[in-house]
C-alpha positions in Angstrom: 15.8 -32.1 13.3 13.2 -29.3 14.0 15.3 -28.4 17.3 18.6 -27.8 14.8 16.6 -26.0 12.2 14.9 -23.7 14.9 18.3 -23.0 16.7 19.9 -22.1 12.9 16.7 -19.8 12.5 17.5 -18.1 15.7 21.2 -18.0 15.4 20.6 -16.4 11.7 18.1 -13.7 13.2 20.8 -12.5 15.8 23.4 -12.6 13.2 20.9 -10.1 11.2 20.0 -8.0 14.0 23.7 -7.5 14.9 24.4 -7.0 11.0 21.6 -4.0 11.1 23.3 -2.6 14.5 26.2 -2.4 12.7 25.3 -1.1 9.4 23.4 1.8 11.6 27.0 2.8 13.5 28.5 3.0 10.4 26.0 5.2 8.7 26.4 7.3 11.9 30.0 7.7 12.0 29.8 8.4 8.5 27.4 11.2 8.4 29.4 12.6 11.8 32.8 12.3 9.7 31.8 13.2 6.4 32.6 16.9 6.4 36.5 15.4 7.6 36.4 12.9 5.1 35.4 15.5 1.8 38.3 17.6 3.1 40.5 15.0 3.1 39.6 13.4 -0.5 39.9 17.3 -2.0 43.3 17.5 -0.4 44.7 14.0 -1.9 43.2 14.8 -5.3 44.7 18.4 -5.6 47.9 16.5 -5.1 47.8 13.9 -7.5 48.8 14.7 -10.9 46.5 14.9 -13.8 43.5 14.5 -11.5 44.1 17.8 -9.8 42.7 20.0 -12.8 39.0 18.5 -12.2 39.3 20.9 -8.8 37.8 24.0 -9.0 39.6 26.5 -7.8 37.1 28.7 -7.5 35.6 27.9 -3.9 37.9 27.1 -0.9 37.8 23.8 0.5 35.8 24.7 3.6 33.4 26.7 1.0 33.6 23.0 -1.2 33.1 20.9 2.1 30.1 23.3 2.9 28.4 22.6 -0.4 28.8 18.8 -0.4 27.6 18.6 3.4 24.2 20.6 2.2 23.9 18.5 -1.1 24.3 15.4 1.1 22.0 16.6 3.6 19.3 17.1 0.8 19.7 13.6 -0.5 19.5 12.1 3.0 16.2 14.2 3.0 15.3 12.7 -0.1 15.8 9.2 1.0 14.1 9.2 4.4 11.0 10.6 2.6 11.6 7.8 0.3 12.1 5.1 3.0 8.6 6.6 4.6 7.0 6.3 1.6 7.4 2.8 1.3 7.2 2.3 5.0 3.6 3.7 4.8 2.6 2.2 1.7 3.8 -1.5 3.5 1.9 -0.9 6.6 -1.2 -0.2 4.1 -0.9 -3.4 2.6 -0.5 -5.2 5.7 -4.0 -3.2 7.2 -5.6 -4.1 4.3 -4.7 -8.2 4.3 -5.5 -8.3 7.6 -8.7 -6.8 7.0 -9.2 -9.1 4.4 -8.3 -11.8 6.6 -10.9 -10.7 9.1 -13.6 -10.3 6.9 -13.0 -13.9 5.4 -12.9 -15.3 9.0 -16.3 -13.6 10.2 -18.1 -14.7 7.0 -16.6 -18.1 7.6 -17.6 -18.5 11.5 -21.2 -17.3 10.7 -21.7 -20.0 8.5 -20.5 -22.8 10.4 -22.3 -21.3 12.8 -25.8 -21.0 11.1 -25.5 -24.8 9.7 -24.5 -26.3 13.4 -27.3 -24.2 15.1 -29.7 -24.4 12.4 -29.5 -28.4 12.2 -30.0 -28.9 16.2 -32.9 -26.4 16.0 -34.2 -28.1 13.1 -34.1 -31.5 15.1 -35.6 -30.1 18.6 -38.8 -29.0 16.1 -39.2 -32.2 14.5 -39.2 -34.0 18.4 -35.6 -36.0 17.0 -33.1 -36.5 19.6 -30.4 -33.8 19.6 -28.1 -32.1 21.8 -29.2 -29.0 23.2 -25.4 -27.1 23.2 -26.4 -23.9 20.8 -23.4 -22.2 19.8 -23.6 -18.1 20.2 -21.1 -15.7 21.8 -20.4 -12.1 21.6 -17.6 -12.5 18.7 -20.4 -14.0 16.3 -22.4 -10.3 16.5 -18.8 -9.2 16.1 -18.7 -11.0 12.6 -21.9 -9.4 11.4 -20.4 -6.2 12.2 -17.4 -6.7 10.8 -19.0 -7.6 7.4 -21.5 -5.0 7.5 -19.2 -2.2 8.6 -16.9 -3.1 5.2 -20.1 -2.9 2.8 -19.5 -6.7 2.7 -23.3 -7.7 3.6 -26.6 -5.2 2.9 -28.8 -4.1 5.9 -31.3 -7.1 4.6 -28.4 -9.8 5.2 -27.5 -7.6 8.7 -31.6 -7.8 9.7 -31.9 -11.5 8.7 -28.3 -12.2 10.9 -29.4 -9.9 13.4 -32.7 -11.6 13.7 -31.0 -15.5 13.9 -28.8 -14.2 16.7 -31.6 -13.1 18.8 -33.7 -16.4 18.4 -31.0 -18.6 19.1 -30.0 -16.9 22.1 -33.4 -16.8 23.6 -33.8 -20.5 23.0 -30.7 -21.2 24.4 -31.7 -19.5 27.3 -35.2 -20.8 28.1 -33.6 -24.0 27.7 -31.2 -23.3 30.6 -33.6 -22.0 32.7 -36.0 -24.8 32.1 -39.0 -23.2 30.5 -40.1 -25.6 27.9 -42.9 -23.6 27.0 -41.2 -20.5 26.2 -38.4 -22.7 24.7 -40.7 -24.3 22.3 -42.7 -21.2 21.5 -38.8 -19.8 20.0 -37.9 -23.1 18.5 -41.3 -22.7 16.4 -41.0 -19.3 15.7 -37.5 -20.0 14.4 -38.3 -22.8 11.8 -41.2 -20.9 10.9 -38.6 -17.9 9.8 -35.4 -19.7 8.7 -37.1 -22.6 7.6 -39.0 -24.2 4.4 -42.0 -26.1 5.7 -43.4 -28.1 2.7 -40.0 -29.7 2.4 -39.5 -33.2 3.8 -35.2 -32.6 5.0 -34.0 -29.2 6.6 -34.4 -26.8 4.1 -33.6 -23.0 4.3 -36.1 -20.5 3.5 -35.3 -17.9 0.8 -34.0 -15.0 3.1 -31.9 -17.3 5.2 -30.3 -19.2 1.7 -29.6 -15.7 0.4 -27.7 -14.6 3.4 -25.6 -18.1 3.8 -24.8 -17.8 -0.2 -23.4 -14.5 0.5 -21.1 -15.7 3.5 -20.0 -18.7 1.5 -19.1 -16.1 -1.7 -17.2 -14.0 1.3 -15.6 -17.1 3.0 -13.9 -18.2 -0.6 -12.6 -13.9 -0.4 -15.3 -13.1 -3.5 
């Protein structure tokens, strides 16, 4: 059933494309032969009873054709301008929608990353067995830049995020190279800044909580 629907959609798309090509060809032919068409229409009207009285005899057929072609050219120019306006408006709307999607996706990725890495680092600090595969990549730094450049987060939010990124990168670096002393130091530094030491469970500091609340709002499109 799925293959049949896909085939039908492909066939309909081909027919639509062929139809568009035919319409463009007809429009081109209409423009090319418009002077002849107008001339023959005027000639026929002049020969018909009752209708011939509406034909203005103060201008020749050639002058009439020139006037009509000029009017049609002006109409075509106006039509092209309107089409260009709608295309630009649609393109602008598409770009805006794409930017909104990037902003929401960036905030969502940042929240997910903070929650997952923080849980692992908190367990490290409490000597609780945990996996050591901290996630941090270049795209996450780009996410922070995206939100800041679009004025979705403040300088303070960005500073908190960048500090978080730097600390996670260093913990990951020292763990990978087997330097337990420096790794433990960076874990302690991370915990002191981003966790509430007085809480019995993992609780974020006001600074990190503020950033997370903002990111969660952005991820909801607010």
